[in-house]
C-alpha positions as CSV (number, residue, x, y, z in Angstrom):
1,M,128.4,0.3,-0.8
2,N,126.0,2.2,1.5
3,W,126.8,-0.1,4.4
4,L,130.5,0.7,4.0
5,A,129.7,4.4,4.1
6,N,127.6,3.8,7.2
7,V,130.4,1.8,8.9
8,W,132.9,4.6,8.2
9,K,130.5,7.3,9.4
10,N,129.6,5.5,12.6
11,N,133.1,4.2,13.5
12,R,135.4,6.7,11.9
13,S,137.4,7.5,15.1
14,L,137.8,3.9,16.0
15,I,139.0,2.9,12.5
16,V,141.5,5.7,12.3
17,F,142.8,4.8,15.8
18,I,143.2,1.1,14.8
19,C,145.0,2.0,11.5
20,L,147.4,4.4,13.3
21,M,148.1,1.9,16.1
22,S,148.8,-0.8,13.5
23,V,151.3,1.4,11.7
24,F,152.9,2.4,15.0
25,R,153.3,-1.2,16.1
26,S,154.7,-2.2,12.7
27,A,157.2,0.6,12.2
28,V,157.9,2.4,15.5
29,A,157.5,0.2,18.5
30,D,155.9,-3.0,19.5
31,W,155.8,-5.5,22.4
32,Y,156.4,-9.2,22.2
33,E,155.8,-12.1,24.6
34,V,158.8,-14.2,25.5
35,P,157.6,-17.9,25.8
36,T,161.0,-19.6,26.6
37,G,163.9,-19.2,29.0
38,S,166.7,-18.9,26.5
39,M,167.5,-15.4,27.7
40,K,167.4,-16.1,31.4
41,P,168.1,-14.5,33.8
42,T,167.8,-11.2,31.8
43,I,164.5,-12.1,30.3
44,V,162.2,-14.8,31.8
45,E,159.2,-16.7,30.5
46,G,156.1,-14.5,30.5
47,D,157.9,-11.2,30.0
48,R,156.3,-8.8,27.5
49,I,159.2,-6.8,26.1
50,L,159.0,-3.3,24.5
51,T,161.0,-3.2,21.3
52,D,162.2,-0.1,19.5
53,K,161.6,-0.8,15.8
54,M,163.3,2.3,14.7
55,A,166.6,1.5,16.6
56,Y,168.3,0.4,13.4
57,D,166.1,1.2,10.4
58,L,163.2,3.3,9.2
59,R,161.1,0.6,7.6
60,L,158.1,0.6,5.3
61,P,155.2,-0.4,7.6
62,F,154.1,-4.0,7.5
63,S,157.3,-5.1,5.7
64,H,161.0,-5.7,6.2
65,I,161.9,-3.1,3.6
66,S,164.4,-0.6,5.0
67,L,163.9,3.0,3.8
68,A,166.9,4.3,5.7
69,R,169.5,2.9,8.0
70,L,169.4,4.8,11.3
71,D,172.1,2.9,13.3
72,E,173.9,-0.4,13.5
73,P,173.5,-3.1,16.1
74,K,176.2,-3.1,18.7
75,A,177.7,-5.9,20.9
76,G,175.5,-6.2,24.0
77,D,172.2,-5.2,22.2
78,I,169.2,-7.4,22.7
79,I,167.6,-7.9,19.3
80,V,164.3,-9.2,18.1
81,F,164.4,-10.8,14.7
82,D,162.4,-13.0,12.4
83,S,164.7,-16.0,11.8
84,T,164.3,-17.7,8.5
85,A,166.6,-20.5,9.7
86,A,164.5,-21.1,12.8
87,N,161.2,-20.3,11.2
88,N,160.4,-18.3,14.3
89,R,160.7,-14.9,15.9
90,L,163.6,-14.9,18.3
91,V,165.1,-12.7,21.0
92,K,168.9,-12.9,21.5
93,R,171.9,-10.8,22.5
94,V,174.4,-9.5,19.9
95,I,177.8,-10.9,20.7
96,A,179.9,-10.0,17.7
97,V,179.4,-7.5,14.8
98,P,180.9,-7.3,11.3
99,G,184.6,-7.5,11.3
100,D,184.9,-9.2,14.7
101,T,186.6,-12.6,15.2
102,V,184.9,-14.6,17.9
103,T,185.3,-18.0,19.5
104,L,183.9,-19.8,22.6
105,V,186.0,-21.9,24.9
106,D,184.4,-23.6,28.0
107,N,181.5,-21.1,27.8
108,K,183.9,-18.1,27.8
109,L,183.9,-15.8,24.8
110,I,187.0,-14.5,23.2
111,I,186.4,-11.5,20.9
112,N,189.3,-10.1,18.7
113,G,191.8,-12.0,20.9
114,Q,190.5,-10.7,24.2
115,V,188.8,-13.0,26.8
116,L,185.7,-11.2,28.2
117,D,185.7,-10.5,32.0
118,Y,183.6,-13.0,34.0
119,S,182.8,-12.9,37.7
120,L,180.9,-15.7,39.5
121,V,177.6,-14.5,41.0
122,D,175.9,-17.7,42.0
123,D,176.9,-21.4,42.2
124,E,174.0,-23.9,42.3
125,A,173.6,-27.6,41.8
126,G,174.0,-28.1,38.1
127,Q,174.5,-24.5,37.0
128,Q,176.4,-21.3,37.6
129,T,175.5,-17.7,37.1
130,Y,178.3,-15.3,35.9
131,L,178.4,-11.5,35.3
132,E,179.7,-11.1,31.8
133,N,181.2,-7.8,30.6
134,L,180.5,-7.5,26.9
135,A,181.7,-4.2,25.4
136,G,181.0,-2.5,28.7
137,I,177.5,-4.0,29.1
138,K,177.5,-6.1,32.2
139,H,174.8,-8.8,32.3
140,A,174.2,-12.1,34.0
141,I,174.5,-15.4,32.1
142,Q,173.6,-18.9,33.1
143,V,175.9,-21.8,32.3
144,S,175.6,-25.5,32.9
145,K,178.1,-27.5,34.8
146,T,177.6,-30.5,32.5
147,P,179.9,-30.4,29.5
148,S,178.3,-30.1,26.1
149,V,179.1,-29.1,22.5
150,M,177.2,-25.8,23.1
151,Q,180.1,-24.6,25.3
152,H,182.7,-24.4,22.4
153,F,182.9,-23.2,18.8
154,A,185.9,-22.5,16.6
155,P,186.9,-18.9,15.6
156,V,184.4,-17.2,13.3
157,V,185.0,-13.9,11.4
158,I,181.7,-12.0,11.1
159,P,181.0,-10.8,7.5
160,A,179.3,-7.6,6.6
161,D,175.6,-7.3,7.5
162,M,175.7,-10.4,9.7
163,Y,175.7,-10.8,13.5
164,L,176.5,-13.5,15.9
165,A,173.8,-13.7,18.5
166,M,173.4,-15.9,21.6
167,G,171.0,-16.3,24.5
168,D,172.1,-15.4,28.1
169,N,171.0,-18.9,29.1
170,R,174.0,-20.2,27.3
171,D,173.4,-24.0,27.4
172,N,169.7,-23.7,26.6
173,S,169.5,-21.4,23.6
174,A,169.0,-22.2,20.0
175,D,171.0,-19.2,18.7
176,S,173.8,-18.6,16.2
177,R,175.5,-21.9,17.4
178,V,172.4,-23.7,15.9
179,I,170.8,-21.4,13.3
180,G,173.9,-19.6,12.1
181,L,174.7,-15.9,11.9
182,V,171.8,-13.4,11.9
183,P,171.3,-11.4,8.7
184,R,170.7,-7.7,9.3
185,S,167.6,-7.9,7.0
186,E,165.9,-10.1,9.6
187,L,166.1,-7.6,12.4
188,L,162.8,-6.2,13.8
189,G,164.4,-3.9,16.4
190,K,166.1,-3.6,19.8
191,A,164.5,-4.8,23.0
192,E,164.5,-2.1,25.6
193,R,162.6,-3.1,28.7
194,V,160.0,-5.3,30.2
195,L,156.5,-3.8,30.0
196,V,154.8,-6.5,32.1
197,S,155.6,-10.0,33.2
198,L,153.1,-12.8,33.9
199,D,154.1,-15.7,36.1
200,Y,153.0,-18.9,34.3
201,D,153.5,-21.0,37.4
202,H,151.3,-18.9,39.6
203,H,148.0,-18.4,37.8
204,Y,149.5,-15.8,35.4
205,L,149.8,-13.3,38.2
206,P,151.9,-10.2,37.3
207,R,155.5,-10.1,38.6
208,K,155.5,-6.6,40.2
209,E,159.3,-6.5,40.4
210,R,159.6,-6.8,36.6
211,F,157.2,-4.0,35.7
212,L,159.1,-1.6,33.3
213,K,162.4,-3.3,34.1
214,D,165.3,-1.9,32.1
215,L,167.0,-4.8,30.3
216,Y,170.4,-3.1,30.3
217,L,170.8,-2.4,34.0
218,A,173.6,-4.4,35.5
219,P,172.1,-7.0,38.0
């Protein structure tokens, strides 16, 4: 045991720092790399996003055990969650919350009988970009001009402690249309901003324009 005592004596500050940082990242705030384009154009491949892990719950560090509920996810929030159905960590936008009735028709959301406001921003070959107004949060979404089953779903009533979440890249996102509703117990936190973004297509050079970008600023 002498060697353990020596390691502690000689590296006490470093060990304490690592332990505190681990607890901080587990229970307070963390950053995650986004490897896919399912949230484009809001979040792009290579973004490292800062996530507030106390946005909804005070959790026991290194677990999903909630010690206290601090707030509830709202429509428009960008959430990070460990999806059991997808067997992966995902980043999506909350579309509908418990009690809502939601349907999708031709890539346009209807929530509680009201069609969301959409304004065309860009029209390219094969896809269009719209500004969607979701509960007062205006954000850009991408939709394909090619019809697909992803552009429609029948009305769904959201039960307690469940959320319907979708990617902003509407035709290229494995979200609630594929994996089902998101249980509240799977939430890790709320994504707030981009810390840093690396461009995979240009030798992983930083994208200066995305440094500390607020994910909720209207484009």
